[in-house]
Rosetta silent file (secondary structure, phi, psi, omega in degrees, C-alpha in Angstrom):
SEQUENCE: XXXXXXXXXXXXXXXXXXXXXXXXXXXXXXXXXXXXXXXXXXXXXXXXXXXXXXXXXXXXXXXXXXXXXXXXXXXXXXXXXXXXXXXXXXXXXXXXXXXXXXXXXXXXXXXXXXXXXXXXXXXXXXXXXXXXXXXXXXXXXXXXXXXXXX
SCORE:     score description
SCORE:     0.000 S_00000001
   1 L     0.000  126.788  179.328   37.809  -36.194   -4.392 S_00000001
   2 L   -72.522  139.835 -179.391   41.139  -36.418   -2.538 S_00000001
   3 L   -81.689  127.995  170.153   42.228  -33.262   -0.782 S_00000001
   4 L   -90.048  139.661 -170.885   45.628  -32.079   -1.958 S_00000001
   5 L   -74.744  -21.935 -177.318   47.806  -30.644    0.721 S_00000001
   6 L   -76.426  -10.935  178.368   49.177  -27.854   -1.738 S_00000001
   7 L   -66.603  115.874 -174.949   45.709  -26.246   -2.061 S_00000001
   8 L   -59.243  -15.551 -178.035   46.031  -23.068    0.064 S_00000001
   9 L   -96.179    2.428  178.019   42.468  -23.369    1.492 S_00000001
  10 E  -122.751  147.298  161.419   43.106  -26.852    2.924 S_00000001
  11 E  -141.130  127.106 -175.921   45.443  -28.256    5.506 S_00000001
  12 E   -74.039  130.404  177.372   45.410  -31.910    6.360 S_00000001
  13 E  -106.433  120.641 -177.772   44.928  -32.657   10.033 S_00000001
  14 E  -123.286  139.736 -174.106   46.007  -36.229   11.169 S_00000001
  15 E  -164.401  167.013  177.019   45.365  -37.279   14.830 S_00000001
  16 E  -114.050  143.912  173.984   44.485  -40.248   17.008 S_00000001
  17 E  -108.026  129.275 -169.737   41.254  -40.353   19.034 S_00000001
  18 E  -118.060  134.439  170.476   41.637  -41.675   22.580 S_00000001
  19 E  -113.461  150.596  179.693   38.931  -42.698   24.948 S_00000001
  20 E  -139.272  129.086 -178.434   39.202  -42.973   28.688 S_00000001
  21 E   -77.878  128.201  177.788   36.608  -44.426   31.101 S_00000001
  22 E  -129.289  150.672  177.414   35.770  -41.928   33.825 S_00000001
  23 E   -90.515  132.505  176.342   33.319  -42.037   36.749 S_00000001
  24 E  -127.657  102.932 -170.294   30.555  -39.453   36.728 S_00000001
  25 L    58.070 -117.044  179.742   28.697  -39.932   39.973 S_00000001
  26 L   -95.745   -1.995 -173.231   27.674  -43.662   40.027 S_00000001
  27 E  -105.306  158.356  176.282   28.007  -44.045   36.250 S_00000001
  28 E  -109.910  138.606  174.199   30.922  -44.802   33.982 S_00000001
  29 E  -143.080  164.324  179.760   31.358  -42.917   30.753 S_00000001
  30 E   -95.519  138.632  176.109   33.911  -42.480   27.998 S_00000001
  31 E  -112.031  115.004 -175.988   35.820  -39.249   27.883 S_00000001
  32 E   -93.406  148.141  166.407   37.250  -38.599   24.303 S_00000001
  33 E  -153.560  157.376 -178.373   40.372  -36.562   23.422 S_00000001
  34 E   -85.598  142.957  173.890   42.543  -35.781   20.440 S_00000001
  35 E  -139.211  153.596  173.205   46.154  -37.123   20.790 S_00000001
  36 E    56.173   54.256  179.507   49.241  -36.974   18.467 S_00000001
  37 E   -69.141  127.752 -177.857   47.925  -34.064   16.309 S_00000001
  38 E  -133.171  142.522 -170.174   50.142  -34.123   13.189 S_00000001
  39 L  -121.322   72.485 -176.680   50.258  -31.568   10.268 S_00000001
  40 L   -68.741  139.804  175.485   51.778  -33.258    7.262 S_00000001
  41 L  -101.408  -22.547  176.467   52.840  -30.843    4.490 S_00000001
  42 L  -121.315  163.395 -178.473   53.932  -33.566    1.982 S_00000001
  43 H   -61.972  -40.556 -176.398   52.408  -36.857    1.004 S_00000001
  44 H   -66.605  -20.068 -177.859   55.498  -38.738    2.402 S_00000001
  45 H   -85.379   -8.661 -175.742   54.848  -37.233    5.885 S_00000001
  46 L   -67.429  151.330  177.142   51.365  -38.805    6.242 S_00000001
  47 L  -114.533  106.636 -174.508   50.757  -41.415    8.930 S_00000001
  48 L   -61.980  -23.301  178.423   48.411  -44.032    7.643 S_00000001
  49 L   -81.601   -8.181  179.501   47.277  -45.243   11.083 S_00000001
  50 L   -94.758  161.584  175.460   45.884  -41.897   12.086 S_00000001
  51 E   -75.672  131.179 -179.491   42.539  -40.318   11.311 S_00000001
  52 E  -117.185  128.914  173.061   42.906  -37.743    8.434 S_00000001
  53 E  -144.129  146.272 -179.291   40.636  -34.768    7.931 S_00000001
  54 E   -89.480  137.780  164.703   41.137  -31.474    6.021 S_00000001
  55 E   -89.648  117.386 -179.646   40.864  -28.199    7.721 S_00000001
  56 E  -108.544  139.881 -179.099   39.134  -25.965    5.095 S_00000001
  57 L  -108.036  141.570  179.183   38.969  -22.232    5.279 S_00000001
  58 L  -121.388  141.564  179.184   35.949  -20.284    3.889 S_00000001
  59 H   -61.618  -35.012 -177.648   35.815  -16.633    3.014 S_00000001
  60 H   -78.850    2.489  177.616   32.573  -16.131    4.792 S_00000001
  61 H  -109.260    7.508 -172.606   34.019  -17.343    8.133 S_00000001
  62 H   -61.117  -30.271  176.223   36.874  -14.797    8.215 S_00000001
  63 H   -69.915  -40.400  174.107   35.308  -12.811   11.125 S_00000001
  64 H   -59.767  -41.689 -175.020   35.198  -16.172   13.158 S_00000001
  65 H   -64.416  -43.418  179.999   38.865  -16.863   12.255 S_00000001
  66 H   -62.934  -41.123 -179.937   39.840  -13.372   13.372 S_00000001
  67 H   -59.091  -54.267 -178.445   37.911  -13.754   16.618 S_00000001
  68 H   -56.953  -50.616 -175.559   39.656  -17.175   17.289 S_00000001
  69 H   -64.292  -32.059 -178.642   43.129  -15.781   16.394 S_00000001
  70 H   -80.481  -12.105  174.431   42.649  -12.738   18.689 S_00000001
  71 L   -73.350  167.091 -172.110   41.825  -14.892   21.726 S_00000001
  72 L   -68.833  -35.454 -178.564   44.375  -15.680   24.246 S_00000001
  73 L  -125.432   83.369  175.990   44.381  -19.431   23.263 S_00000001
  74 L   -57.159  142.406 -174.171   43.322  -20.100   19.648 S_00000001
  75 E  -134.159  153.789  170.300   41.749  -23.491   19.133 S_00000001
  76 E   -99.523  148.899 -179.283   40.814  -25.969   16.472 S_00000001
  77 E  -119.644  123.914  178.452   37.337  -27.704   16.824 S_00000001
  78 E  -109.923  124.745 -171.301   36.825  -31.325   15.811 S_00000001
  79 E  -106.814  135.446 -179.379   33.239  -32.429   15.309 S_00000001
  80 E  -131.155  143.984  173.096   32.229  -36.126   15.647 S_00000001
  81 E   -91.110  132.784  178.477   29.032  -38.109   15.130 S_00000001
  82 E   -84.664  118.492  177.746   28.228  -40.560   17.960 S_00000001
  83 L   -80.129  167.792  176.253   27.585  -44.093   16.497 S_00000001
  84 L   -56.399  -33.118 -172.339   25.247  -46.788   17.835 S_00000001
  85 L   -96.132   17.903 -179.600   28.234  -48.773   19.388 S_00000001
  86 L    65.241   11.082  171.051   29.368  -45.344   21.100 S_00000001
  87 L   -80.098  168.261 -179.418   32.374  -44.964   18.799 S_00000001
  88 E  -111.368  141.085  172.973   32.862  -41.537   17.141 S_00000001
  89 E  -106.106  125.288  176.870   32.821  -40.900   13.375 S_00000001
  90 E   -67.079  131.641  174.221   34.768  -37.831   12.319 S_00000001
  91 E  -106.646  -49.978  178.120   32.720  -35.192   10.498 S_00000001
  92 E  -162.137  165.360  170.736   34.727  -32.084   10.258 S_00000001
  93 E  -125.708  140.235 -167.976   37.495  -29.835   11.700 S_00000001
  94 E  -149.247  149.790  170.502   36.878  -26.159   11.809 S_00000001
  95 L  -103.363    0.553 -174.724   38.605  -23.007   13.190 S_00000001
  96 L   -96.343  113.332  176.647   35.291  -21.188   13.398 S_00000001
  97 H   -58.438  -37.831  179.364   33.820  -21.334   16.809 S_00000001
  98 H   -70.454  -30.016  173.033   30.266  -20.482   15.826 S_00000001
  99 H   -65.650  -45.370 -179.222   30.359  -23.516   13.371 S_00000001
 100 H   -66.269  -36.803  174.325   31.427  -25.822   16.055 S_00000001
 101 H   -59.773  -30.302 -175.434   28.775  -24.351   18.467 S_00000001
 102 H   -72.698  -21.901  177.089   26.085  -25.200   15.992 S_00000001
 103 H   -87.574  -16.485  179.881   26.946  -28.876   16.462 S_00000001
 104 L   -69.570  -23.336  178.580   26.922  -28.787   20.225 S_00000001
 105 L   -81.780  -16.283 -179.263   23.147  -28.661   20.487 S_00000001
 106 L   -96.466 -164.860  173.486   22.743  -32.004   18.660 S_00000001
 107 L   -89.601   57.435  179.133   24.029  -35.488   19.284 S_00000001
 108 E  -120.051  156.538  172.138   27.544  -34.614   18.382 S_00000001
 109 E  -103.699  128.880  173.586   30.862  -34.591   20.251 S_00000001
 110 E  -120.144  123.132  178.178   32.926  -31.415   19.747 S_00000001
 111 E  -115.843  153.010 -178.353   36.494  -31.556   21.004 S_00000001
 112 E  -130.386  142.879 -179.252   38.914  -28.682   20.894 S_00000001
 113 E  -128.849  148.858  172.789   42.751  -28.623   20.674 S_00000001
 114 E   -54.854  141.433 -179.929   45.116  -25.643   20.942 S_00000001
 115 L   -82.229  123.628 -178.651   45.819  -24.372   17.410 S_00000001
 116 L   -63.799  148.006 -175.686   49.449  -25.055   16.275 S_00000001
 117 H   -60.261  -36.271  177.112   51.456  -21.944   15.363 S_00000001
 118 H   -66.404  -27.074  171.500   51.858  -22.975   11.663 S_00000001
 119 H   -72.814  -32.022  173.631   48.031  -23.132   11.347 S_00000001
 120 H   -58.549  -49.538 -177.516   47.791  -19.709   13.030 S_00000001
 121 H   -65.027  -41.852  179.450   50.227  -18.262   10.473 S_00000001
 122 H   -63.143  -44.174  177.414   48.423  -19.926    7.590 S_00000001
 123 H   -63.095  -43.781  178.446   45.083  -18.500    8.683 S_00000001
 124 H   -60.423  -31.900  174.164   46.513  -15.050    9.107 S_00000001
 125 H   -72.350  -35.938  172.817   47.858  -15.315    5.495 S_00000001
 126 H   -60.638  -46.206  175.453   44.432  -16.384    4.325 S_00000001
 127 H   -64.304  -39.267  178.831   42.779  -13.414    5.983 S_00000001
 128 H   -62.075  -41.789 -176.423   45.569  -11.112    4.629 S_00000001
 129 H   -70.428  -39.100 -176.676   44.984  -12.538    1.077 S_00000001
 130 H   -99.682  -12.620 -175.801   41.172  -12.171    1.140 S_00000001
 131 L    87.537  154.501  175.167   40.761   -9.213    3.491 S_00000001
 132 L   -67.162  143.029  176.339   38.949   -8.796    6.747 S_00000001
 133 L   -93.023  110.733  178.247   35.221   -9.619    6.595 S_00000001
 134 L   -95.203  141.872  179.263   33.436   -6.699    8.201 S_00000001
 135 L   -76.664  122.824 -177.807   29.938   -7.012    9.597 S_00000001
 136 L  -105.642  124.574  179.740   27.704   -4.660    7.654 S_00000001
 137 L   -96.125  141.948  172.650   24.564   -3.283    9.302 S_00000001
 138 L   -82.378  141.081  178.797   21.646   -2.207    7.152 S_00000001
 139 L   -69.933  139.367  175.177   20.450    1.367    7.703 S_00000001
 140 L   -78.749  154.042  176.114   17.079    1.702    9.348 S_00000001
 141 L   -71.095  153.489 -174.800   14.553    3.847    7.537 S_00000001
 142 L   -60.346  130.947  179.299   14.357    7.384    8.741 S_00000001
 143 L    81.781    0.885  178.510   12.313    7.580   11.924 S_00000001
 144 L   -62.681  132.341  178.261   12.081    3.884   12.508 S_00000001
 145 L    80.793    6.299 -179.239   11.696    3.153   16.208 S_00000001
 146 L  -107.427  141.799  177.399   10.983    6.660   17.251 S_00000001
 147 L   -64.523  139.866  177.995    7.724    7.774   18.901 S_00000001
 148 L   -84.848  154.981 -174.059    5.854   10.101   16.612 S_00000001
 149 L   -87.804    0.068 -177.373    5.196   13.603   17.804 S_00000001
 150 L   -82.110    0.000    0.000    1.535   13.741   16.694 S_00000001
């Protein structure tokens, strides 16, 4: 199903993926980076030669979005699967750091880029529209965790 740019829960990210060979000790390895991040708002603004991925916002990640937006430098996180030929296959883009962190333990590459101001404003509007997500703690039963006086 194609992602429409007008849907307020999606924003299309277009970018180039660039690799550079670097020396790590005695070995050579590829260092990947995001280049030419483009945020088309209309179909006519799309660049066909770039990788396209939607940034989708979820209501249950609002706490993560607020944490990211409240940081000194908000970031977007791009998740890639490493292929057999050492190329990268794009999987997802997210603004939730905990979501990106869940991929860092596996055989994935996670790249981060500073979040553009239009995306920050769009996320603020999303949080404003749906409200802040507060972490709710369950009450312990009375006396739980206390030493008994008997």
